[in-house]
C-alpha positions as CSV (number, residue, x, y, z in Angstrom):
1,M,18.0,11.0,0.0
2,L,16.2,8.1,1.6
3,S,12.7,6.8,0.8
4,V,10.2,5.8,3.4
5,T,10.4,2.2,2.1
6,D,14.1,2.3,2.9
7,L,13.2,2.6,6.6
8,T,10.9,-0.4,6.5
9,S,13.4,-2.4,4.4
10,Y,16.0,-1.7,7.0
11,M,13.7,-3.0,9.8
12,Y,13.1,-6.2,7.8
13,C,16.8,-6.8,6.9
14,S,19.5,-4.2,7.0
15,R,21.9,-6.5,5.2
16,K,19.5,-6.9,2.3
17,L,19.0,-3.1,2.1
18,Y,22.8,-2.7,2.0
19,F,23.1,-5.2,-0.9
20,N,20.4,-3.3,-2.8
21,K,21.3,0.4,-2.1
22,V,25.1,0.2,-1.8
23,L,26.2,-2.9,-3.8
24,G,23.5,-2.6,-6.4
25,V,22.3,-6.2,-6.0
26,R,18.7,-6.5,-7.2
27,E,16.4,-9.2,-6.0
28,K,14.4,-11.1,-8.5
29,A,10.7,-10.8,-8.0
30,S,9.1,-13.5,-5.9
31,V,5.7,-15.1,-6.4
32,V,4.3,-13.4,-3.3
33,G,5.8,-10.1,-4.4
34,I,4.3,-10.3,-7.9
35,K,0.9,-11.1,-6.5
36,G,1.1,-8.3,-4.0
37,T,2.1,-5.9,-6.7
38,I,-0.9,-6.9,-8.8
39,K,-3.3,-6.6,-5.9
40,H,-2.0,-3.2,-4.9
41,A,-2.2,-1.9,-8.4
42,V,-5.8,-3.2,-8.9
43,F,-6.9,-1.3,-5.7
44,E,-5.3,1.9,-6.9
45,D,-6.7,1.8,-10.5
46,A,-10.1,0.5,-9.6
47,G,-10.4,3.3,-7.1
48,R,-9.8,5.9,-9.8
49,E,-13.0,4.7,-11.6
50,D,-15.3,5.3,-8.6
51,K,-16.3,8.7,-10.1
52,D,-17.5,7.2,-13.4
53,V,-19.3,4.3,-11.7
54,L,-21.1,6.5,-9.2
55,C,-22.0,9.3,-11.7
56,S,-23.8,6.6,-13.7
57,F,-25.7,5.3,-10.6
58,L,-29.4,6.4,-10.9
59,E,-32.2,6.2,-8.4
60,K,-33.9,3.4,-10.5
61,D,-30.8,1.2,-10.4
62,S,-30.8,-1.8,-8.2
63,L,-28.0,-3.0,-5.9
64,E,-27.4,-5.8,-8.3
65,S,-26.8,-3.4,-11.2
66,L,-24.4,-1.3,-9.2
67,E,-22.5,-4.4,-8.1
68,M,-22.2,-5.6,-11.7
69,K,-20.7,-2.2,-12.6
70,Y,-18.1,-2.7,-9.9
71,R,-17.5,-6.3,-10.9
72,S,-16.8,-5.1,-14.4
73,V,-14.3,-2.5,-13.2
74,Y,-12.4,-4.9,-11.0
75,Y,-12.4,-7.6,-13.6
76,K,-11.1,-5.3,-16.3
77,V,-8.4,-3.8,-14.1
78,L,-7.3,-7.2,-12.7
79,M,-7.0,-8.7,-16.1
80,F,-5.0,-5.7,-17.3
81,H,-2.4,-6.1,-14.5
82,I,-2.2,-9.9,-14.7
83,Q,-1.4,-9.5,-18.4
84,R,1.1,-6.7,-17.6
85,M,2.9,-9.1,-15.2
86,K,2.6,-12.1,-17.6
87,K,6.3,-12.5,-18.2
88,E,7.2,-12.3,-14.5
89,L,4.4,-14.8,-13.7
90,E,5.5,-17.3,-16.4
91,F,9.1,-17.0,-15.2
92,Q,7.9,-18.2,-11.8
93,G,6.0,-21.1,-13.5
94,L,2.6,-19.6,-12.9
95,K,-0.2,-19.5,-15.5
96,T,-2.2,-16.3,-15.7
97,V,-5.5,-18.1,-15.5
98,V,-4.4,-19.7,-12.2
99,V,-3.5,-16.3,-10.8
100,Y,-6.8,-14.9,-11.9
101,Q,-8.7,-17.7,-10.2
102,E,-6.8,-17.1,-7.0
103,L,-7.1,-13.3,-6.9
104,W,-10.6,-12.8,-8.3
105,P,-12.6,-13.9,-5.2
106,F,-10.6,-11.2,-3.3
107,F,-11.8,-8.5,-5.7
108,L,-15.3,-9.9,-6.0
109,K,-15.7,-9.4,-2.3
110,E,-14.4,-5.8,-2.7
111,A,-16.9,-5.1,-5.5
112,Q,-19.7,-6.5,-3.3
113,E,-18.7,-4.5,-0.3
114,K,-18.1,-1.2,-2.2
115,S,-21.4,-1.4,-4.1
116,S,-23.4,-2.2,-0.9
117,H,-21.8,0.7,0.8
118,F,-22.5,3.3,-1.9
119,F,-26.0,1.9,-2.6
120,A,-27.0,2.2,1.1
121,L,-25.4,5.7,1.2
122,G,-27.3,6.8,-1.8
123,K,-30.6,5.5,-0.5
124,E,-30.0,7.0,3.0
125,K,-29.2,10.5,1.7
126,N,-31.4,10.3,-1.5
127,L,-28.4,11.2,-3.6
128,Y,-27.5,9.7,-6.9
129,G,-25.2,10.2,-9.9
130,E,-22.9,13.2,-9.8
131,T,-24.7,14.6,-6.8
132,L,-23.7,11.6,-4.8
133,W,-20.1,11.7,-6.0
134,L,-19.8,15.4,-5.1
135,A,-21.1,14.7,-1.6
136,L,-18.4,12.1,-0.9
137,P,-15.3,13.1,1.1
138,K,-12.5,13.6,-1.4
139,S,-9.0,12.1,-1.4
140,V,-5.7,12.4,-3.3
141,P,-4.2,9.1,-4.5
142,E,-0.5,8.3,-4.8
143,L,0.7,11.6,-3.3
144,R,4.4,12.0,-3.6
145,I,6.2,14.2,-1.1
146,V,9.9,15.2,-1.1
147,S,11.3,16.8,2.1
148,E,14.6,18.6,1.8
149,K,14.6,19.1,5.5
150,L,14.2,15.4,6.4
151,Q,16.0,14.3,3.3
152,L,13.2,11.9,2.8
153,I,10.8,10.9,-0.1
154,G,7.5,9.2,0.4
155,V,4.6,8.1,-1.9
156,I,1.4,7.9,0.2
157,D,-1.3,5.5,-1.1
158,R,-4.1,8.0,-0.4
159,V,-4.7,11.2,1.6
160,D,-8.2,11.7,2.7
161,L,-9.2,15.3,2.8
162,V,-11.6,15.1,5.8
163,D,-11.1,17.8,8.4
164,G,-7.5,18.0,7.4
165,F,-5.2,15.6,5.7
166,I,-5.4,11.9,6.8
167,P,-2.8,9.5,5.3
168,I,-4.1,6.1,4.3
169,E,-1.7,3.2,3.7
170,I,-3.2,0.2,1.9
171,K,-1.9,-3.3,2.8
172,T,-3.0,-6.4,0.9
173,G,-1.2,-8.9,3.1
174,S,-2.1,-10.3,6.5
175,A,-3.0,-8.2,9.5
176,P,-2.1,-8.7,13.1
177,K,-4.8,-9.7,15.6
178,E,-4.7,-6.2,17.1
179,G,-3.2,-2.9,16.1
180,V,-0.8,-2.7,13.2
181,W,2.5,-4.3,12.3
182,K,5.5,-2.3,13.6
183,E,6.9,-1.6,10.1
184,N,3.4,-0.3,9.0
185,M,3.4,2.0,12.0
186,I,6.8,3.4,11.2
187,Q,5.8,3.9,7.5
188,L,2.6,5.7,8.3
189,G,4.4,7.8,11.0
190,A,7.0,8.9,8.4
191,Y,4.1,9.9,6.1
192,M,2.6,12.0,8.8
193,L,5.9,13.8,9.3
194,L,6.1,14.5,5.5
195,L,2.5,15.7,5.3
196,S,3.1,18.0,8.4
197,E,6.0,19.7,6.7
198,H,4.4,19.8,3.3
199,Y,1.2,21.4,4.4
200,G,2.6,23.4,7.4
201,K,0.0,21.7,9.7
202,E,0.6,19.0,12.3
203,I,-0.8,15.7,11.2
204,T,-1.5,13.5,14.2
205,E,-3.3,10.5,12.9
206,G,-3.6,8.1,9.9
207,Y,-4.9,4.7,9.0
208,I,-3.5,1.3,7.9
209,E,-6.1,-0.3,5.6
210,Y,-5.8,-4.1,5.8
211,R,-7.8,-5.1,2.7
212,A,-7.6,-8.8,3.4
213,I,-9.9,-8.3,6.4
214,S,-11.6,-5.1,5.2
215,E,-10.5,-3.3,8.3
216,R,-9.0,0.2,8.8
217,R,-6.8,0.6,11.9
218,K,-5.8,4.0,13.3
219,V,-2.2,5.1,14.1
220,F,-1.6,8.2,16.3
221,M,1.5,10.3,16.1
222,N,3.2,10.8,19.5
223,P,6.6,11.9,20.7
224,F,7.8,8.3,21.1
225,L,6.9,7.4,17.5
226,K,8.5,10.6,16.2
227,D,11.7,9.9,18.1
228,E,11.8,6.3,16.9
229,I,11.5,7.5,13.3
230,F,14.3,10.0,13.6
231,E,16.5,7.4,15.3
232,L,15.8,5.0,12.5
233,L,16.6,7.6,9.9
234,G,20.0,8.0,11.6
235,K,20.7,4.3,11.7
236,V,19.8,3.8,8.0
237,R,22.0,6.6,6.9
238,E,24.9,5.4,9.1
239,T,24.5,1.9,7.7
240,L,24.4,3.0,4.1
241,R,27.5,5.2,4.5
242,S,29.5,2.4,6.1
243,K,32.0,0.2,4.2
244,D,31.1,-2.7,6.4
245,L,28.4,-5.2,5.4
246,P,25.7,-5.5,8.1
247,E,25.4,-8.8,9.9
248,K,23.0,-11.5,8.7
249,T,19.6,-11.4,10.2
250,K,19.0,-13.7,13.2
251,D,15.5,-14.5,11.9
252,V,16.3,-17.3,9.4
253,R,12.6,-17.4,8.3
254,K,13.3,-14.2,6.4
255,C,16.0,-15.9,4.4
256,E,13.9,-18.8,3.2
257,G,12.2,-16.9,0.3
258,C,14.9,-14.2,-0.2
259,G,16.0,-13.8,-3.8
260,I,19.6,-12.9,-2.8
261,R,20.2,-15.5,-0.2
262,E,23.0,-17.3,-2.0
263,I,24.9,-14.1,-2.6
264,C,24.3,-13.0,1.0
265,Y,25.5,-16.3,2.4
266,N,28.6,-16.3,0.4
267,Q,29.7,-13.1,2.1
268,P,31.2,-13.0,5.6
């Protein structure tokens, strides 16, 4: 059974996917990959604390006090995940304090934006504490779906339960000037197909949330995207069943930071 990330990995480099899935060659974590893992984990874990923060938010509280609560949450979670990845960071020659100094401004901005949003919402609706929390649209984090029909597994970052089921994929890397990256579109489209089968209801839209620019961009399901995903599923399965190693990527920029470049280049 394939995972949705297998599809995007194939789009990035089919040869690298083959080394990993068929030949069992594992890539050592890169600096960019480790930092991305930390950022993603902080977003997920900090989001789980929204309930506690908002339930403690009272009418008498100031914006500054709410912001300090969110700062505390992000600081605690960020430090936890930096320490969790300490060995990997040190292996790359990085000091944890340097990584903290690089990532903290990113989460400080997130704490400021989140507190401003909820503070304004509370004042507008005159709702505070648990009442405010209960009035918010609910979501399901890290939803794992297995489809026997599609022979596909996916873990969706978040599913918003607003007038249906809206998949949200969080990205901490760069965003294109317009729209979404092709790999992101395929990933989100695959999640829509999984959700549609899982809930027995057609899911036609979702969002890519580019946290670096605090922007959410919509992706619509359409027949062309659906056909592209099914075609890609076939190509990935055919590649992984083959005894032939895929050709090297023509985009040599992808090879520069690849952890298995030497192994790959030593093969025909």
